[in-house]
C-alpha positions, 0 to 999 in steps of 0.5 A: 502492435501485439507485443506493444498491447502485452506490455502495456497490459503487463504494466497496467496491471502493475500499478493497478495491484498498487493501488488497490493494496493501497487503497484498504490502509488507513494505517501505516509508516516505516524506519530504516531496518534494526537488528530483530531482536528474539521472541522472548522479548514480545511482549503479547502472543501473536493472536493479540496482536493481531486482534488488536491490529484488526480493532484498530485499524477499524478504529481509525476508520471510523474515527477519520472523516477528511484529511486532504494531501498532494500526491506525486506519480512517477513511471519508469519503463526501462525495456521493449518497443521503448523506454517510457517515464511520466510524472504526475502530481493530484491533490487528494481531499477525502470526506468519508467514505469518498476521495477526489482527486484533482491534477496538479501537473503531469508530463512525460509519456501522454500513453502512461499518465492515461493509461496507468496513473489516471487508471490506477486513480479510477480503479482505486475508486471501486477498492474503497466500495465495503465489497472489495476491502474485506476481500483485502481487508488484514484480517484471519479471513484473508490471512495466516500470520506467523510472528518472526520477531521483534525490534526497536525504532526510533519511533518506538517498538515493532512486530515483525509479523509474515503475512501469508494469504488464503487464497491465491488472489492477485489482489492479496500481498504475500510477505512480511508487515511492521506493526506499531506495537504501541498505535497497533498501526500497520508500519511497513509492507513488503512482499508479492502479489499472492498471485502473479496478476498478468503473465507478461509480468514476471515477478514483482516486488512490493514496498509500502511506508506509512506516516504518523499524522496526528492520531491517523496512519496514513500512506507515505509511500509505495513503491513496486517493481516489475519485470516485464517477460519481455526483458523490460522493466517497470518501477512505480513510486508514489509520494504522499505529502503535506497531509492535514487532517481537516475532520474527525472523531476523538479515537477511544483511549488504549490501556 
């Protein structure tokens, strides 16, 4: 019983972390990885890239009043005390600043559905609060940024920045971000939690990708893998699809 509780805690913290990292981002998508070019090819200094990213994120968040979409949550656990798999399809309706979730279908482990997927939805609502968004926002108050490179992609140029959290907060991420050079929106995030969310989780790797919908960048795919100290491995994926913007304001023009 004790080990079952430890496993449950580890899996829940893994997906809850993923939800908090995604909930504050209204801006994003990720391509394959071409070669990174040299610093000399980057037209803007690091400070300007970070400033533009913060300003454009704020503008998009203020302009986006509503959208609808569908998510597919999938969880796979392999290890002690038993393997578990589950899937849940959810329709999402966003009316700023609130989201509503309607479960369309579910299958697999009821434990994962009730204790992981549904808790993840509850955690996302909590993460959307003003205070939690402030504490996890990608800005210079929460992170140190350094330049890694610039790469060309089918969708256009992208800046690659190294991300180092200023505090050991389990809801912050250590890793790299890809920033669209035209829209100054986050295209992709790869990394790990700044602080291990639980003793029972040995290692967690996180990847988020984003897609442009009209003028806005929204989550496209989340993938989180965690190695459990008891010897198991938990994999969470969230697929975002069928977006439709229902209400928005025009974005300010950029130079």
